[in-house]
Residue frames relative to the residue before (quaternion, step in Angstrom):
aa qw qx qy qz dx dy dz
M 1.0000 0.0000 0.0000 0.0000 0.00 0.00 0.00
N 0.1861 -0.7922 0.5704 0.1113 3.60 -0.85 0.90
A 0.7428 -0.4312 0.2784 0.4299 3.56 -1.32 0.20
N 0.6509 0.5210 -0.3263 0.4453 3.60 0.92 -0.83
E 0.6485 0.5125 -0.3155 0.4661 3.58 1.00 -0.80
I 0.6342 0.5268 -0.3245 0.4635 3.59 0.97 -0.86
L 0.7005 0.4743 -0.2727 0.4583 3.58 0.80 -1.03
K 0.6380 0.5218 -0.3241 0.4644 3.59 1.02 -0.75
E 0.6745 0.4822 -0.2910 0.4773 3.58 0.93 -0.90
Y 0.6239 0.5305 -0.3363 0.4650 3.57 1.03 -0.80
A 0.6610 0.5111 -0.3037 0.4577 3.61 0.92 -0.91
A 0.6739 0.4777 -0.2827 0.4877 3.58 1.17 -0.60
G 0.6663 -0.5436 0.2859 0.4228 3.58 1.28 0.10
K 0.5015 0.6440 -0.4423 0.3717 3.59 1.21 -0.08
R 0.0710 -0.7989 0.5967 0.0254 3.57 -0.96 0.88
N 0.6285 0.5477 -0.3249 0.4467 3.59 1.27 -0.24
F 0.0939 0.7753 -0.6121 0.1246 3.53 -0.46 1.32
R 0.1788 0.8226 -0.5144 0.1639 3.56 1.16 0.71
Q 0.8596 0.1259 -0.1288 0.4782 3.51 -1.14 0.87
A 0.3955 0.7336 -0.4762 0.2807 3.63 1.21 0.20
D 0.3274 -0.7108 0.5832 0.2177 3.57 -1.07 0.72
L 0.0771 0.8157 -0.5580 0.1314 3.55 -0.16 1.37
K 0.1801 0.8228 -0.5176 0.1503 3.56 1.18 0.57
G 0.8560 0.1394 -0.1299 0.4805 3.55 -0.91 1.03
I 0.4203 0.7253 -0.4602 0.2925 3.60 1.23 0.11
S 0.2658 -0.7494 0.5848 0.1605 3.58 -1.11 0.68
L 0.0805 0.7899 -0.5971 0.1140 3.55 -0.51 1.27
I 0.0854 0.8271 -0.5438 0.1136 3.55 0.91 0.99
K 0.8592 0.0456 -0.0970 0.5003 3.55 -0.95 1.06
A 0.3676 0.7412 -0.4824 0.2878 3.59 1.18 0.53
N 0.3514 -0.6859 0.5908 0.2387 3.56 -1.16 0.62
L 0.1091 0.7971 -0.5781 0.1362 3.56 -0.41 1.29
R 0.1569 0.8224 -0.5271 0.1458 3.54 1.13 0.71
E 0.8621 0.1127 -0.1252 0.4779 3.52 -1.08 0.92
A 0.3961 0.7058 -0.4971 0.3127 3.61 1.17 0.36
D 0.2821 -0.7447 0.5830 0.1611 3.55 -1.13 0.68
F 0.0317 -0.8133 0.5792 -0.0454 3.54 -0.42 1.32
T 0.1770 0.8249 -0.5233 0.1201 3.60 1.19 0.40
G 0.8593 0.1028 -0.1071 0.4894 3.55 -0.82 1.07
A 0.4618 0.6956 -0.4429 0.3268 3.60 1.24 0.09
N 0.3782 -0.6878 0.5672 0.2494 3.54 -1.27 0.41
L 0.0358 0.8002 -0.5933 0.0802 3.57 -0.41 1.29
A 0.2296 0.7975 -0.5229 0.1945 3.57 1.20 0.53
N 0.8583 0.0895 -0.1099 0.4932 3.54 -1.05 0.91
S 0.4242 0.6901 -0.4791 0.3381 3.59 1.17 0.47
D 0.3061 -0.7254 0.5803 0.2080 3.57 -1.27 0.31
L 0.0022 0.8054 -0.5878 0.0768 3.54 -0.42 1.34
S 0.2246 0.8176 -0.5028 0.1680 3.57 1.24 0.43
D 0.8623 0.0758 -0.1070 0.4891 3.53 -1.04 0.96
S 0.4249 0.6944 -0.4728 0.3373 3.60 1.19 0.41
D 0.3895 -0.6762 0.5657 0.2666 3.54 -1.26 0.42
L 0.0276 0.8038 -0.5881 0.0856 3.53 -0.35 1.33
S 0.2618 0.7890 -0.5209 0.1940 3.57 1.18 0.46
N 0.8453 0.1128 -0.1496 0.5004 3.53 -1.06 0.94
A 0.4219 0.6930 -0.4789 0.3353 3.60 1.18 0.41
N 0.3393 -0.7099 0.5769 0.2194 3.55 -1.26 0.42
L 0.0209 -0.8075 0.5880 -0.0415 3.55 -0.55 1.24
N 0.2390 0.7867 -0.5324 0.2012 3.60 1.15 0.53
W 0.8611 0.0649 -0.1017 0.4940 3.53 -1.03 0.99
V 0.4027 0.7091 -0.4792 0.3247 3.61 1.19 0.50
N 0.3611 -0.6911 0.5799 0.2360 3.56 -1.08 0.75
L 0.0221 -0.8138 0.5793 -0.0413 3.57 -0.43 1.27
R 0.2901 0.7855 -0.5070 0.2042 3.59 1.23 0.25
G 0.8451 0.1115 -0.1238 0.5080 3.56 -0.71 1.15
A 0.4595 0.6932 -0.4482 0.3278 3.60 1.25 0.06
K 0.3073 -0.7165 0.5964 0.1914 3.54 -1.19 0.67
I 0.0445 0.8081 -0.5837 0.0656 3.57 -0.69 1.10
N 0.1896 0.8086 -0.5321 0.1645 3.57 1.14 0.61
G 0.8589 0.1201 -0.1104 0.4854 3.56 -0.88 0.98
A 0.4205 0.7138 -0.4723 0.3011 3.61 1.22 0.12
N 0.4009 -0.6754 0.5618 0.2598 3.55 -1.09 0.75
M 0.0316 -0.8294 0.5556 -0.0484 3.54 -0.40 1.30
R 0.2726 0.7848 -0.5191 0.2010 3.59 1.16 0.43
Q 0.8531 0.0210 -0.0884 0.5137 3.53 -0.85 1.14
T 0.4016 0.7045 -0.4842 0.3285 3.59 1.16 0.53
K 0.3224 -0.7253 0.5762 0.1947 3.56 -0.91 0.94
M 0.2475 -0.8076 0.5274 0.0920 3.55 -0.61 1.23
P 0.7540 -0.4343 0.2534 0.4227 3.62 -1.29 0.27
D 0.7078 0.4337 -0.2772 0.4838 3.59 1.09 -0.54
G 0.6066 -0.5858 0.3394 0.4168 3.58 1.29 0.14
S 0.5396 0.6150 -0.4165 0.3966 3.60 1.24 -0.14
I 0.3079 -0.7314 0.5796 0.1851 3.55 -1.27 0.48
H 0.2555 -0.7962 0.5368 0.1121 3.55 -0.85 1.01
N 0.1876 -0.7780 0.5945 0.0778 3.51 -1.18 0.68
D 0.6341 0.5349 -0.3342 0.4473 3.56 0.91 0.78
H 0.4731 -0.6042 0.5628 0.3070 3.48 -1.46 0.11
L 0.2936 -0.7824 0.5175 0.1838 3.59 -0.42 1.12
T 0.1372 -0.7942 0.5881 0.0674 3.54 -0.94 0.90
S 0.7722 0.2651 -0.1580 0.5554 3.56 1.23 -0.12
A 0.4298 -0.6957 0.5129 0.2613 3.55 -0.80 1.01
R 0.5471 0.6207 -0.3952 0.3991 3.58 1.16 -0.53
Y 0.5863 0.5896 -0.3600 0.4232 3.59 1.09 -0.70
A 0.7190 0.4568 -0.2491 0.4609 3.57 0.95 -0.86
L 0.5121 0.6777 -0.4202 0.3192 3.57 1.14 -0.39
K 0.5950 0.5660 -0.3858 0.4204 3.58 1.05 -0.56
F 0.6532 0.4973 -0.3139 0.4769 3.59 1.12 -0.58
C 0.6039 0.5762 -0.3605 0.4164 3.58 1.05 -0.69
Q 0.6647 0.5183 -0.3047 0.4435 3.57 1.07 -0.67
L 0.6005 0.6019 -0.3510 0.3923 3.60 1.21 -0.28
L 0.5503 0.6545 -0.3844 0.3480 3.57 1.21 -0.26
């Protein structure tokens, strides 16, 4: 699945991207609010400045992912915690990448 397919499906109302292999995908500034990526592989992806508010990232592989400036308000992270902030540093998320 590539970025255009994800964005097209999202625009059509799809929010379930569970178990998707999205390794290395570039979704910079994408609106992915309330998307469910449970168990997806987002390793080495670029989600910088994306809106991931209320998204589910449980059990997601974020190893090497860039999430600078991503809106992570109410986002469920790989360790099950929920965030209430705007991430400005991918380094902040690295602690979650190690939990997989």
